N, CA, C, O and CB atoms as a CASP TS submission, in Angstrom:
PFRMAT TS
TARGET T0000
AUTHOR 0000-0000-0000
METHOD Language model
MODEL 1
PARENT N/A
ATOM      1  N   MET     1      91.115 139.288  84.479  1.00  0.00           N
ATOM      2  CA  MET     1      90.772 140.228  85.533  1.00  0.00           C
ATOM      3  C   MET     1      92.067 140.688  86.185  1.00  0.00           C
ATOM      4  O   MET     1      92.889 139.873  86.604  1.00  0.00           O
ATOM      5  CB  MET     1      89.802 139.587  86.580  1.00  0.00           C
ATOM      6  N   GLY     2      92.240 142.006  86.265  1.00  0.00           N
ATOM      7  CA  GLY     2      93.442 142.557  86.855  1.00  0.00           C
ATOM      8  C   GLY     2      93.408 142.508  88.367  1.00  0.00           C
ATOM      9  O   GLY     2      92.372 142.217  88.964  1.00  0.00           O
ATOM     10  N   TRP     3      94.552 142.797  88.992  1.00  0.00           N
ATOM     11  CA  TRP     3      94.647 142.745  90.445  1.00  0.00           C
ATOM     12  C   TRP     3      93.652 143.695  91.089  1.00  0.00           C
ATOM     13  O   TRP     3      92.945 143.317  92.023  1.00  0.00           O
ATOM     14  CB  TRP     3      96.061 143.081  90.900  1.00  0.00           C
ATOM     15  N   GLN     4      93.590 144.937  90.591  1.00  0.00           N
ATOM     16  CA  GLN     4      92.707 145.930  91.192  1.00  0.00           C
ATOM     17  C   GLN     4      91.252 145.486  91.125  1.00  0.00           C
ATOM     18  O   GLN     4      90.511 145.642  92.095  1.00  0.00           O
ATOM     19  CB  GLN     4      92.874 147.279  90.499  1.00  0.00           C
ATOM     20  N   THR     5      90.838 144.933  89.991  1.00  0.00           N
ATOM     21  CA  THR     5      89.465 144.465  89.835  1.00  0.00           C
ATOM     22  C   THR     5      89.185 143.323  90.800  1.00  0.00           C
ATOM     23  O   THR     5      88.124 143.287  91.424  1.00  0.00           O
ATOM     24  CB  THR     5      89.204 144.020  88.388  1.00  0.00           C
ATOM     25  N   ARG     6      90.125 142.388  90.931  1.00  0.00           N
ATOM     26  CA  ARG     6      89.957 141.275  91.881  1.00  0.00           C
ATOM     27  C   ARG     6      89.860 141.801  93.296  1.00  0.00           C
ATOM     28  O   ARG     6      89.020 141.353  94.076  1.00  0.00           O
ATOM     29  CB  ARG     6      91.124 140.274  91.769  1.00  0.00           C
ATOM     30  N   HIS     7      90.729 142.765  93.632  1.00  0.00           N
ATOM     31  CA  HIS     7      90.737 143.336  94.981  1.00  0.00           C
ATOM     32  C   HIS     7      89.407 144.016  95.271  1.00  0.00           C
ATOM     33  O   HIS     7      88.823 143.816  96.336  1.00  0.00           O
ATOM     34  CB  HIS     7      91.899 144.340  95.144  1.00  0.00           C
ATOM     35  N   ASP     8      88.922 144.827  94.319  1.00  0.00           N
ATOM     36  CA  ASP     8      87.647 145.515  94.510  1.00  0.00           C
ATOM     37  C   ASP     8      86.507 144.506  94.645  1.00  0.00           C
ATOM     38  O   ASP     8      85.609 144.690  95.467  1.00  0.00           O
ATOM     39  CB  ASP     8      87.372 146.479  93.337  1.00  0.00           C
ATOM     40  N   GLY     9      86.540 143.444  93.841  1.00  0.00           N
ATOM     41  CA  GLY     9      85.514 142.405  93.917  1.00  0.00           C
ATOM     42  C   GLY     9      85.543 141.708  95.257  1.00  0.00           C
ATOM     43  O   GLY     9      84.491 141.439  95.837  1.00  0.00           O
ATOM     44  N   ASN    10      86.739 141.406  95.765  1.00  0.00           N
ATOM     45  CA  ASN    10      86.861 140.759  97.073  1.00  0.00           C
ATOM     46  C   ASN    10      86.366 141.676  98.183  1.00  0.00           C
ATOM     47  O   ASN    10      85.724 141.224  99.131  1.00  0.00           O
ATOM     48  CB  ASN    10      88.316 140.352  97.338  1.00  0.00           C
ATOM     49  N   LYS    11      86.667 142.967  98.061  1.00  0.00           N
ATOM     50  CA  LYS    11      86.224 143.938  99.059  1.00  0.00           C
ATOM     51  C   LYS    11      84.694 144.013  99.062  1.00  0.00           C
ATOM     52  O   LYS    11      84.073 144.041 100.124  1.00  0.00           O
ATOM     53  CB  LYS    11      86.843 145.338  98.778  1.00  0.00           C
ATOM     54  N   ARG    12      84.091 144.046  97.871  1.00  0.00           N
ATOM     55  CA  ARG    12      82.637 144.101  97.741  1.00  0.00           C
ATOM     56  C   ARG    12      82.001 142.870  98.362  1.00  0.00           C
ATOM     57  O   ARG    12      81.030 142.974  99.112  1.00  0.00           O
ATOM     58  CB  ARG    12      82.228 144.224  96.266  1.00  0.00           C
ATOM     59  N   VAL    13      82.555 141.694  98.046  1.00  0.00           N
ATOM     60  CA  VAL    13      82.010 140.443  98.592  1.00  0.00           C
ATOM     61  C   VAL    13      82.136 140.439 100.110  1.00  0.00           C
ATOM     62  O   VAL    13      81.208 140.023 100.803  1.00  0.00           O
ATOM     63  CB  VAL    13      82.738 139.211  97.988  1.00  0.00           C
ATOM     64  N   GLY    14      83.251 140.887 100.628  1.00  0.00           N
ATOM     65  CA  GLY    14      83.447 140.940 102.077  1.00  0.00           C
ATOM     66  C   GLY    14      82.456 141.864 102.758  1.00  0.00           C
ATOM     67  O   GLY    14      81.916 141.537 103.815  1.00  0.00           O
ATOM     68  N   MET    15      82.215 143.031 102.143  1.00  0.00           N
ATOM     69  CA  MET    15      81.236 143.967 102.701  1.00  0.00           C
ATOM     70  C   MET    15      79.837 143.376 102.667  1.00  0.00           C
ATOM     71  O   MET    15      79.079 143.503 103.629  1.00  0.00           O
ATOM     72  CB  MET    15      81.263 145.294 101.936  1.00  0.00           C
ATOM     73  N   MET    16      79.495 142.729 101.557  1.00  0.00           N
ATOM     74  CA  MET    16      78.165 142.128 101.440  1.00  0.00           C
ATOM     75  C   MET    16      77.980 141.026 102.469  1.00  0.00           C
ATOM     76  O   MET    16      76.901 140.891 103.046  1.00  0.00           O
ATOM     77  CB  MET    16      77.946 141.573 100.028  1.00  0.00           C
ATOM     78  N   GLU    17      79.016 140.242 102.702  1.00  0.00           N
ATOM     79  CA  GLU    17      78.917 139.173 103.703  1.00  0.00           C
ATOM     80  C   GLU    17      78.681 139.743 105.090  1.00  0.00           C
ATOM     81  O   GLU    17      77.874 139.207 105.849  1.00  0.00           O
ATOM     82  CB  GLU    17      80.184 138.315 103.702  1.00  0.00           C
ATOM     83  N   LYS    18      79.378 140.828 105.434  1.00  0.00           N
ATOM     84  CA  LYS    18      79.186 141.456 106.745  1.00  0.00           C
ATOM     85  C   LYS    18      77.765 142.002 106.887  1.00  0.00           C
ATOM     86  O   LYS    18      77.130 141.836 107.928  1.00  0.00           O
ATOM     87  CB  LYS    18      80.210 142.586 106.955  1.00  0.00           C
ATOM     88  N   ILE    19      77.276 142.651 105.836  1.00  0.00           N
ATOM     89  CA  ILE    19      75.919 143.197 105.867  1.00  0.00           C
ATOM     90  C   ILE    19      74.910 142.068 106.002  1.00  0.00           C
ATOM     91  O   ILE    19      73.980 142.155 106.804  1.00  0.00           O
ATOM     92  CB  ILE    19      75.630 144.029 104.598  1.00  0.00           C
ATOM     93  N   GLN    20      75.091 141.009 105.220  1.00  0.00           N
ATOM     94  CA  GLN    20      74.173 139.872 105.273  1.00  0.00           C
ATOM     95  C   GLN    20      74.165 139.242 106.651  1.00  0.00           C
ATOM     96  O   GLN    20      73.106 138.893 107.172  1.00  0.00           O
ATOM     97  CB  GLN    20      74.550 138.831 104.226  1.00  0.00           C
ATOM     98  N   GLN    21      75.347 139.094 107.246  1.00  0.00           N
ATOM     99  CA  GLN    21      75.432 138.495 108.576  1.00  0.00           C
ATOM    100  C   GLN    21      74.693 139.362 109.596  1.00  0.00           C
ATOM    101  O   GLN    21      73.936 138.841 110.415  1.00  0.00           O
ATOM    102  CB  GLN    21      76.910 138.309 108.996  1.00  0.00           C
ATOM    103  N   LYS    22      74.904 140.669 109.555  1.00  0.00           N
ATOM    104  CA  LYS    22      74.267 141.580 110.502  1.00  0.00           C
ATOM    105  C   LYS    22      72.747 141.562 110.331  1.00  0.00           C
ATOM    106  O   LYS    22      72.008 141.526 111.315  1.00  0.00           O
ATOM    107  CB  LYS    22      74.807 143.009 110.319  1.00  0.00           C
ATOM    108  N   LEU    23      72.284 141.588 109.083  1.00  0.00           N
ATOM    109  CA  LEU    23      70.844 141.635 108.834  1.00  0.00           C
ATOM    110  C   LEU    23      70.163 140.289 109.045  1.00  0.00           C
ATOM    111  O   LEU    23      68.936 140.221 109.115  1.00  0.00           O
ATOM    112  CB  LEU    23      70.584 142.114 107.430  1.00  0.00           C
ATOM    113  N   SER    24      70.937 139.229 109.146  1.00  0.00           N
ATOM    114  CA  SER    24      70.360 137.903 109.381  1.00  0.00           C
ATOM    115  C   SER    24      70.092 137.653 110.860  1.00  0.00           C
ATOM    116  O   SER    24      69.422 136.683 111.214  1.00  0.00           O
ATOM    117  CB  SER    24      71.285 136.825 108.838  1.00  0.00           C
ATOM    118  N   GLU    25      70.608 138.518 111.722  1.00  0.00           N
ATOM    119  CA  GLU    25      70.371 138.372 113.155  1.00  0.00           C
ATOM    120  C   GLU    25      68.929 138.779 113.451  1.00  0.00           C
ATOM    121  O   GLU    25      68.515 139.882 113.094  1.00  0.00           O
ATOM    122  CB  GLU    25      71.382 139.234 113.988  1.00  0.00           C
ATOM    123  N   PRO    26      68.160 137.904 114.097  1.00  0.00           N
ATOM    124  CA  PRO    26      66.753 138.234 114.379  1.00  0.00           C
ATOM    125  C   PRO    26      66.621 139.402 115.348  1.00  0.00           C
ATOM    126  O   PRO    26      67.413 139.558 116.278  1.00  0.00           O
ATOM    127  CB  PRO    26      66.031 137.017 114.947  1.00  0.00           C
ATOM    128  N   THR    27      65.602 140.214 115.104  1.00  0.00           N
ATOM    129  CA  THR    27      65.333 141.369 115.960  1.00  0.00           C
ATOM    130  C   THR    27      64.193 141.099 116.926  1.00  0.00           C
ATOM    131  O   THR    27      64.013 141.819 117.908  1.00  0.00           O
ATOM    132  CB  THR    27      65.011 142.587 115.114  1.00  0.00           C
ATOM    133  N   GLY    28      63.422 140.048 116.637  1.00  0.00           N
ATOM    134  CA  GLY    28      62.254 139.767 117.454  1.00  0.00           C
ATOM    135  C   GLY    28      60.993 140.411 116.903  1.00  0.00           C
ATOM    136  O   GLY    28      59.896 140.158 117.400  1.00  0.00           O
ATOM    137  N   ASP    29      61.144 141.242 115.881  1.00  0.00           N
ATOM    138  CA  ASP    29      59.992 141.882 115.240  1.00  0.00           C
ATOM    139  C   ASP    29      59.785 141.241 113.874  1.00  0.00           C
ATOM    140  O   ASP    29      60.682 141.269 113.031  1.00  0.00           O
ATOM    141  CB  ASP    29      60.199 143.431 115.107  1.00  0.00           C
ATOM    142  N   VAL    30      58.619 140.670 113.655  1.00  0.00           N
ATOM    143  CA  VAL    30      58.324 139.923 112.428  1.00  0.00           C
ATOM    144  C   VAL    30      58.457 140.803 111.188  1.00  0.00           C
ATOM    145  O   VAL    30      59.032 140.374 110.187  1.00  0.00           O
ATOM    146  CB  VAL    30      56.915 139.334 112.494  1.00  0.00           C
ATOM    147  N   VAL    31      57.936 142.022 111.243  1.00  0.00           N
ATOM    148  CA  VAL    31      57.969 142.919 110.085  1.00  0.00           C
ATOM    149  C   VAL    31      59.413 143.293 109.742  1.00  0.00           C
ATOM    150  O   VAL    31      59.809 143.246 108.578  1.00  0.00           O
ATOM    151  CB  VAL    31      57.134 144.194 110.360  1.00  0.00           C
ATOM    152  N   THR    32      60.186 143.658 110.744  1.00  0.00           N
ATOM    153  CA  THR    32      61.585 144.023 110.529  1.00  0.00           C
ATOM    154  C   THR    32      62.376 142.838 110.003  1.00  0.00           C
ATOM    155  O   THR    32      63.151 142.984 109.058  1.00  0.00           O
ATOM    156  CB  THR    32      62.213 144.540 111.825  1.00  0.00           C
ATOM    157  N   ASP    33      62.193 141.669 110.599  1.00  0.00           N
ATOM    158  CA  ASP    33      62.925 140.479 110.164  1.00  0.00           C
ATOM    159  C   ASP    33      62.582 140.105 108.725  1.00  0.00           C
ATOM    160  O   ASP    33      63.459 139.682 107.972  1.00  0.00           O
ATOM    161  CB  ASP    33      62.623 139.304 111.092  1.00  0.00           C
ATOM    162  N   ALA    34      61.312 140.257 108.332  1.00  0.00           N
ATOM    163  CA  ALA    34      60.911 139.959 106.955  1.00  0.00           C
ATOM    164  C   ALA    34      61.561 140.943 105.982  1.00  0.00           C
ATOM    165  O   ALA    34      62.050 140.538 104.927  1.00  0.00           O
ATOM    166  CB  ALA    34      59.373 140.007 106.815  1.00  0.00           C
ATOM    167  N   ALA    35      61.571 142.226 106.328  1.00  0.00           N
ATOM    168  CA  ALA    35      62.189 143.237 105.471  1.00  0.00           C
ATOM    169  C   ALA    35      63.687 142.990 105.352  1.00  0.00           C
ATOM    170  O   ALA    35      64.260 143.125 104.270  1.00  0.00           O
ATOM    171  CB  ALA    35      61.923 144.650 106.020  1.00  0.00           C
ATOM    172  N   ARG    36      64.317 142.631 106.456  1.00  0.00           N
ATOM    173  CA  ARG    36      65.752 142.334 106.431  1.00  0.00           C
ATOM    174  C   ARG    36      66.039 141.113 105.570  1.00  0.00           C
ATOM    175  O   ARG    36      67.016 141.099 104.820  1.00  0.00           O
ATOM    176  CB  ARG    36      66.280 142.109 107.854  1.00  0.00           C
ATOM    177  N   SER    37      65.209 140.101 105.668  1.00  0.00           N
ATOM    178  CA  SER    37      65.382 138.883 104.883  1.00  0.00           C
ATOM    179  C   SER    37      65.293 139.194 103.386  1.00  0.00           C
ATOM    180  O   SER    37      66.093 138.697 102.593  1.00  0.00           O
ATOM    181  CB  SER    37      64.323 137.830 105.279  1.00  0.00           C
ATOM    182  N   THR    38      64.327 140.009 103.013  1.00  0.00           N
ATOM    183  CA  THR    38      64.176 140.411 101.621  1.00  0.00           C
ATOM    184  C   THR    38      65.396 141.196 101.162  1.00  0.00           C
ATOM    185  O   THR    38      65.878 141.003 100.046  1.00  0.00           O
ATOM    186  CB  THR    38      62.903 141.245 101.434  1.00  0.00           C
ATOM    187  N   PHE    39      65.896 142.079 102.021  1.00  0.00           N
ATOM    188  CA  PHE    39      67.080 142.874 101.695  1.00  0.00           C
ATOM    189  C   PHE    39      68.283 141.974 101.452  1.00  0.00           C
ATOM    190  O   PHE    39      69.023 142.171 100.489  1.00  0.00           O
ATOM    191  CB  PHE    39      67.385 143.874 102.820  1.00  0.00           C
ATOM    192  N   VAL    40      68.481 140.992 102.317  1.00  0.00           N
ATOM    193  CA  VAL    40      69.605 140.066 102.178  1.00  0.00           C
ATOM    194  C   VAL    40      69.505 139.277 100.874  1.00  0.00           C
ATOM    195  O   VAL    40      70.506 139.081 100.186  1.00  0.00           O
ATOM    196  CB  VAL    40      69.658 139.105 103.375  1.00  0.00           C
ATOM    197  N   GLU    41      68.306 138.830 100.538  1.00  0.00           N
ATOM    198  CA  GLU    41      68.113 138.083  99.289  1.00  0.00           C
ATOM    199  C   GLU    41      68.443 138.956  98.087  1.00  0.00           C
ATOM    200  O   GLU    41      69.080 138.489  97.144  1.00  0.00           O
ATOM    201  CB  GLU    41      66.665 137.563  99.183  1.00  0.00           C
ATOM    202  N   LYS    42      68.025 140.203  98.106  1.00  0.00           N
ATOM    203  CA  LYS    42      68.342 141.128  97.004  1.00  0.00           C
ATOM    204  C   LYS    42      69.845 141.385  96.926  1.00  0.00           C
ATOM    205  O   LYS    42      70.392 141.521  95.832  1.00  0.00           O
ATOM    206  CB  LYS    42      67.587 142.464  97.182  1.00  0.00           C
ATOM    207  N   LEU    43      70.511 141.452  98.071  1.00  0.00           N
ATOM    208  CA  LEU    43      71.971 141.617  98.074  1.00  0.00           C
ATOM    209  C   LEU    43      72.647 140.431  97.397  1.00  0.00           C
ATOM    210  O   LEU    43      73.585 140.601  96.618  1.00  0.00           O
ATOM    211  CB  LEU    43      72.497 141.775  99.517  1.00  0.00           C
ATOM    212  N   ARG    44      72.167 139.237  97.699  1.00  0.00           N
ATOM    213  CA  ARG    44      72.729 138.040  97.074  1.00  0.00           C
ATOM    214  C   ARG    44      72.516 138.059  95.562  1.00  0.00           C
ATOM    215  O   ARG    44      73.412 137.709  94.794  1.00  0.00           O
ATOM    216  CB  ARG    44      72.101 136.777  97.679  1.00  0.00           C
ATOM    217  N   GLU    45      71.315 138.474  95.145  1.00  0.00           N
ATOM    218  CA  GLU    45      71.026 138.577  93.720  1.00  0.00           C
ATOM    219  C   GLU    45      71.914 139.631  93.056  1.00  0.00           C
ATOM    220  O   GLU    45      72.389 139.430  91.938  1.00  0.00           O
ATOM    221  CB  GLU    45      69.546 138.916  93.500  1.00  0.00           C
ATOM    222  N   LEU    46      72.138 140.749  93.742  1.00  0.00           N
ATOM    223  CA  LEU    46      73.005 141.799  93.214  1.00  0.00           C
ATOM    224  C   LEU    46      74.424 141.281  93.050  1.00  0.00           C
ATOM    225  O   LEU    46      75.065 141.525  92.028  1.00  0.00           O
ATOM    226  CB  LEU    46      72.990 143.030  94.132  1.00  0.00           C
ATOM    227  N   ASN    47      74.906 140.576  94.043  1.00  0.00           N
ATOM    228  CA  ASN    47      76.257 140.024  93.971  1.00  0.00           C
ATOM    229  C   ASN    47      76.385 139.083  92.771  1.00  0.00           C
ATOM    230  O   ASN    47      77.376 139.141  92.042  1.00  0.00           O
ATOM    231  CB  ASN    47      76.608 139.280  95.279  1.00  0.00           C
ATOM    232  N   ALA    48      75.403 138.229  92.565  1.00  0.00           N
ATOM    233  CA  ALA    48      75.425 137.302  91.429  1.00  0.00           C
ATOM    234  C   ALA    48      75.393 138.065  90.106  1.00  0.00           C
ATOM    235  O   ALA    48      76.102 137.705  89.165  1.00  0.00           O
ATOM    236  CB  ALA    48      74.235 136.325  91.505  1.00  0.00           C
ATOM    237  N   ALA    49      74.575 139.115  90.029  1.00  0.00           N
ATOM    238  CA  ALA    49      74.494 139.916  88.806  1.00  0.00           C
ATOM    239  C   ALA    49      75.825 140.610  88.527  1.00  0.00           C
ATOM    240  O   ALA    49      76.270 140.662  87.381  1.00  0.00           O
ATOM    241  CB  ALA    49      73.365 140.959  88.916  1.00  0.00           C
ATOM    242  N   LEU    50      76.460 141.143  89.573  1.00  0.00           N
ATOM    243  CA  LEU    50      77.748 141.805  89.398  1.00  0.00           C
ATOM    244  C   LEU    50      78.819 140.817  88.953  1.00  0.00           C
ATOM    245  O   LEU    50      79.635 141.127  88.085  1.00  0.00           O
ATOM    246  CB  LEU    50      78.173 142.490  90.692  1.00  0.00           C
ATOM    247  N   GLU    51      78.814 139.631  89.549  1.00  0.00           N
ATOM    248  CA  GLU    51      79.801 138.612  89.179  1.00  0.00           C
ATOM    249  C   GLU    51      79.626 138.149  87.738  1.00  0.00           C
ATOM    250  O   GLU    51      80.606 137.834  87.065  1.00  0.00           O
ATOM    251  CB  GLU    51      79.700 137.417  90.117  1.00  0.00           C
ATOM    252  N   SER    52      78.383 138.107  87.262  1.00  0.00           N
ATOM    253  CA  SER    52      78.129 137.641  85.898  1.00  0.00           C
ATOM    254  C   SER    52      78.226 138.769  84.872  1.00  0.00           C
ATOM    255  O   SER    52      78.169 138.524  83.667  1.00  0.00           O
ATOM    256  CB  SER    52      76.758 136.995  85.819  1.00  0.00           C
ATOM    257  N   GLY    53      78.372 140.001  85.351  1.00  0.00           N
ATOM    258  CA  GLY    53      78.482 141.131  84.440  1.00  0.00           C
ATOM    259  C   GLY    53      77.152 141.620  83.904  1.00  0.00           C
ATOM    260  O   GLY    53      77.113 142.344  82.909  1.00  0.00           O
ATOM    261  N   ASP    54      76.063 141.236  84.547  1.00  0.00           N
ATOM    262  CA  ASP    54      74.725 141.634  84.116  1.00  0.00           C
ATOM    263  C   ASP    54      74.400 143.015  84.689  1.00  0.00           C
ATOM    264  O   ASP    54      73.781 143.126  85.748  1.00  0.00           O
ATOM    265  CB  ASP    54      73.662 140.585  84.563  1.00  0.00           C
ATOM    266  N   SER    55      74.819 144.055  83.986  1.00  0.00           N
ATOM    267  CA  SER    55      74.674 145.412  84.503  1.00  0.00           C
ATOM    268  C   SER    55      73.219 145.868  84.556  1.00  0.00           C
ATOM    269  O   SER    55      72.863 146.676  85.414  1.00  0.00           O
ATOM    270  CB  SER    55      75.473 146.371  83.655  1.00  0.00           C
ATOM    271  N   GLU    56      72.381 145.374  83.669  1.00  0.00           N
ATOM    272  CA  GLU    56      70.968 145.760  83.681  1.00  0.00           C
ATOM    273  C   GLU    56      70.280 145.246  84.945  1.00  0.00           C
ATOM    274  O   GLU    56      69.577 145.994  85.626  1.00  0.00           O
ATOM    275  CB  GLU    56      70.250 145.221  82.427  1.00  0.00           C
ATOM    276  N   SER    57      70.488 143.967  85.251  1.00  0.00           N
ATOM    277  CA  SER    57      69.911 143.395  86.478  1.00  0.00           C
ATOM    278  C   SER    57      70.491 144.063  87.709  1.00  0.00           C
ATOM    279  O   SER    57      69.770 144.337  88.668  1.00  0.00           O
ATOM    280  CB  SER    57      70.157 141.881  86.541  1.00  0.00           C
ATOM    281  N   ALA    58      71.799 144.328  87.688  1.00  0.00           N
ATOM    282  CA  ALA    58      72.448 144.972  88.828  1.00  0.00           C
ATOM    283  C   ALA    58      71.836 146.338  89.093  1.00  0.00           C
ATOM    284  O   ALA    58      71.618 146.709  90.246  1.00  0.00           O
ATOM    285  CB  ALA    58      73.956 145.106  88.587  1.00  0.00           C
ATOM    286  N   SER    59      71.558 147.084  88.038  1.00  0.00           N
ATOM    287  CA  SER    59      70.951 148.406  88.189  1.00  0.00           C
ATOM    288  C   SER    59      69.559 148.296  88.801  1.00  0.00           C
ATOM    289  O   SER    59      69.213 149.063  89.700  1.00  0.00           O
ATOM    290  CB  SER    59      70.878 149.122  86.832  1.00  0.00           C
ATOM    291  N   GLU    60      68.762 147.349  88.319  1.00  0.00           N
ATOM    292  CA  GLU    60      67.418 147.151  88.858  1.00  0.00           C
ATOM    293  C   GLU    60      67.475 146.730  90.328  1.00  0.00           C
ATOM    294  O   GLU    60      66.692 147.205  91.151  1.00  0.00           O
ATOM    295  CB  GLU    60      66.660 146.096  88.033  1.00  0.00           C
ATOM    296  N   LEU    61      68.409 145.838  90.646  1.00  0.00           N
ATOM    297  CA  LEU    61      68.539 145.372  92.030  1.00  0.00           C
ATOM    298  C   LEU    61      68.997 146.500  92.948  1.00  0.00           C
ATOM    299  O   LEU    61      68.558 146.577  94.095  1.00  0.00           O
ATOM    300  CB  LEU    61      69.523 144.198  92.110  1.00  0.00           C
ATOM    301  N   ARG    62      69.867 147.369  92.463  1.00  0.00           N
ATOM    302  CA  ARG    62      70.284 148.523  93.270  1.00  0.00           C
ATOM    303  C   ARG    62      69.083 149.405  93.590  1.00  0.00           C
ATOM    304  O   ARG    62      68.948 149.896  94.711  1.00  0.00           O
ATOM    305  CB  ARG    62      71.370 149.345  92.533  1.00  0.00           C
ATOM    306  N   ASP    63      68.206 149.606  92.595  1.00  0.00           N
ATOM    307  CA  ASP    63      66.991 150.392  92.832  1.00  0.00           C
ATOM    308  C   ASP    63      66.104 149.714  93.874  1.00  0.00           C
ATOM    309  O   ASP    63      65.567 150.372  94.766  1.00  0.00           O
ATOM    310  CB  ASP    63      66.209 150.589  91.518  1.00  0.00           C
ATOM    311  N   ASP    64      65.954 148.383  93.753  1.00  0.00           N
ATOM    312  CA  ASP    64      65.165 147.628  94.735  1.00  0.00           C
ATOM    313  C   ASP    64      65.749 147.784  96.136  1.00  0.00           C
ATOM    314  O   ASP    64      65.019 147.988  97.106  1.00  0.00           O
ATOM    315  CB  ASP    64      65.107 146.136  94.350  1.00  0.00           C
ATOM    316  N   LEU    65      67.069 147.685  96.228  1.00  0.00           N
ATOM    317  CA  LEU    65      67.734 147.795  97.529  1.00  0.00           C
ATOM    318  C   LEU    65      67.570 149.193  98.107  1.00  0.00           C
ATOM    319  O   LEU    65      67.403 149.354  99.316  1.00  0.00           O
ATOM    320  CB  LEU    65      69.223 147.450  97.402  1.00  0.00           C
ATOM    321  N   LYS    66      67.616 150.190  97.257  1.00  0.00           N
ATOM    322  CA  LYS    66      67.421 151.568  97.716  1.00  0.00           C
ATOM    323  C   LYS    66      66.038 151.704  98.349  1.00  0.00           C
ATOM    324  O   LYS    66      65.891 152.296  99.419  1.00  0.00           O
ATOM    325  CB  LYS    66      67.585 152.574  96.540  1.00  0.00           C
ATOM    326  N   ASP    67      65.025 151.151  97.680  1.00  0.00           N
ATOM    327  CA  ASP    67      63.665 151.200  98.214  1.00  0.00           C
ATOM    328  C   ASP    67      63.555 150.429  99.528  1.00  0.00           C
ATOM    329  O   ASP    67      62.934 150.897 100.483  1.00  0.00           O
ATOM    330  CB  ASP    67      62.673 150.638  97.193  1.00  0.00           C
ATOM    331  N   LEU    68      64.160 149.246  99.567  1.00  0.00           N
ATOM    332  CA  LEU    68      64.118 148.433 100.788  1.00  0.00           C
ATOM    333  C   LEU    68      64.848 149.113 101.940  1.00  0.00           C
ATOM    334  O   LEU    68      64.408 149.040 103.087  1.00  0.00           O
ATOM    335  CB  LEU    68      64.730 147.056 100.530  1.00  0.00           C
ATOM    336  N   ARG    69      65.961 149.775 101.634  1.00  0.00           N
ATOM    337  CA  ARG    69      66.716 150.485 102.663  1.00  0.00           C
ATOM    338  C   ARG    69      65.845 151.590 103.259  1.00  0.00           C
ATOM    339  O   ARG    69      65.849 151.813 104.470  1.00  0.00           O
ATOM    340  CB  ARG    69      68.032 151.076 102.077  1.00  0.00           C
ATOM    341  N   SER    70      65.104 152.270 102.401  1.00  0.00           N
ATOM    342  CA  SER    70      64.189 153.308 102.867  1.00  0.00           C
ATOM    343  C   SER    70      63.093 152.696 103.742  1.00  0.00           C
ATOM    344  O   SER    70      62.745 153.243 104.788  1.00  0.00           O
ATOM    345  CB  SER    70      63.566 154.060 101.669  1.00  0.00           C
ATOM    346  N   GLU    71      62.562 151.571 103.308  1.00  0.00           N
ATOM    347  CA  GLU    71      61.520 150.882 104.083  1.00  0.00           C
ATOM    348  C   GLU    71      62.050 150.471 105.456  1.00  0.00           C
ATOM    349  O   GLU    71      61.359 150.633 106.462  1.00  0.00           O
ATOM    350  CB  GLU    71      61.008 149.641 103.320  1.00  0.00           C
ATOM    351  N   LEU    72      63.256 149.948 105.499  1.00  0.00           N
ATOM    352  CA  LEU    72      63.848 149.552 106.782  1.00  0.00           C
ATOM    353  C   LEU    72      64.026 150.769 107.684  1.00  0.00           C
ATOM    354  O   LEU    72      63.808 150.683 108.892  1.00  0.00           O
ATOM    355  CB  LEU    72      65.206 148.848 106.562  1.00  0.00           C
ATOM    356  N   GLY    73      64.417 151.889 107.108  1.00  0.00           N
ATOM    357  CA  GLY    73      64.558 153.117 107.890  1.00  0.00           C
ATOM    358  C   GLY    73      63.224 153.567 108.451  1.00  0.00           C
ATOM    359  O   GLY    73      63.151 154.023 109.592  1.00  0.00           O
ATOM    360  N   ASN    74      62.167 153.443 107.658  1.00  0.00           N
ATOM    361  CA  ASN    74      60.834 153.830 108.118  1.00  0.00           C
ATOM    362  C   ASN    74      60.360 152.921 109.236  1.00  0.00           C
ATOM    363  O   ASN    74      59.724 153.385 110.182  1.00  0.00           O
ATOM    364  CB  ASN    74      59.837 153.799 106.962  1.00  0.00           C
ATOM    365  N   ILE    75      60.659 151.639 109.141  1.00  0.00           N
ATOM    366  CA  ILE    75      60.275 150.692 110.196  1.00  0.00           C
ATOM    367  C   ILE    75      60.936 151.082 111.509  1.00  0.00           C
ATOM    368  O   ILE    75      60.286 151.101 112.554  1.00  0.00           O
ATOM    369  CB  ILE    75      60.665 149.243 109.807  1.00  0.00           C
ATOM    370  N   ARG    76      62.225 151.393 111.457  1.00  0.00           N
ATOM    371  CA  ARG    76      62.961 151.762 112.671  1.00  0.00           C
ATOM    372  C   ARG    76      62.453 153.080 113.247  1.00  0.00           C
ATOM    373  O   ARG    76      62.349 153.235 114.464  1.00  0.00           O
ATOM    374  CB  ARG    76      64.463 151.866 112.375  1.00  0.00           C
ATOM    375  N   SER    77      62.138 154.028 112.368  1.00  0.00           N
ATOM    376  CA  SER    77      61.726 155.336 112.868  1.00  0.00           C
ATOM    377  C   SER    77      60.360 155.296 113.557  1.00  0.00           C
ATOM    378  O   SER    77      60.036 156.198 114.329  1.00  0.00           O
ATOM    379  CB  SER    77      61.693 156.333 111.728  1.00  0.00           C
ATOM    380  N   PHE    78      59.571 154.283 113.294  1.00  0.00           N
ATOM    381  CA  PHE    78      58.277 154.157 113.946  1.00  0.00           C
ATOM    382  C   PHE    78      58.331 153.217 115.145  1.00  0.00           C
ATOM    383  O   PHE    78      57.297 152.783 115.652  1.00  0.00           O
ATOM    384  CB  PHE    78      57.244 153.670 112.956  1.00  0.00           C
ATOM    385  N   GLY    79      59.549 152.908 115.593  1.00  0.00           N
ATOM    386  CA  GLY    79      59.717 152.147 116.822  1.00  0.00           C
ATOM    387  C   GLY    79      59.432 150.672 116.734  1.00  0.00           C
ATOM    388  O   GLY    79      59.208 150.019 117.753  1.00  0.00           O
ATOM    389  N   ARG    80      59.437 150.138 115.533  1.00  0.00           N
ATOM    390  CA  ARG    80      59.184 148.704 115.388  1.00  0.00           C
ATOM    391  C   ARG    80      60.434 147.933 115.612  1.00  0.00           C
ATOM    392  O   ARG    80      60.425 146.705 115.533  1.00  0.00           O
ATOM    393  CB  ARG    80      58.617 148.379 114.025  1.00  0.00           C
TER
END
């Protein structure tokens, strides 16, 4: 693994950790917290797939995350 690849991987892991930390903070709303928990779990799975080079799983997980991100946006827009 070259320096640039290691650097990009470290940057990705750092970003994922920040996102996971932010989404792990409870909001007080059960529906929102459950959706966030699912999102964090999918992020962890995506990170593992990327680290192992499993591009097929990574692609599927990205699609799942896209859907979950939309769901989280819908939850917020309805004042939950």
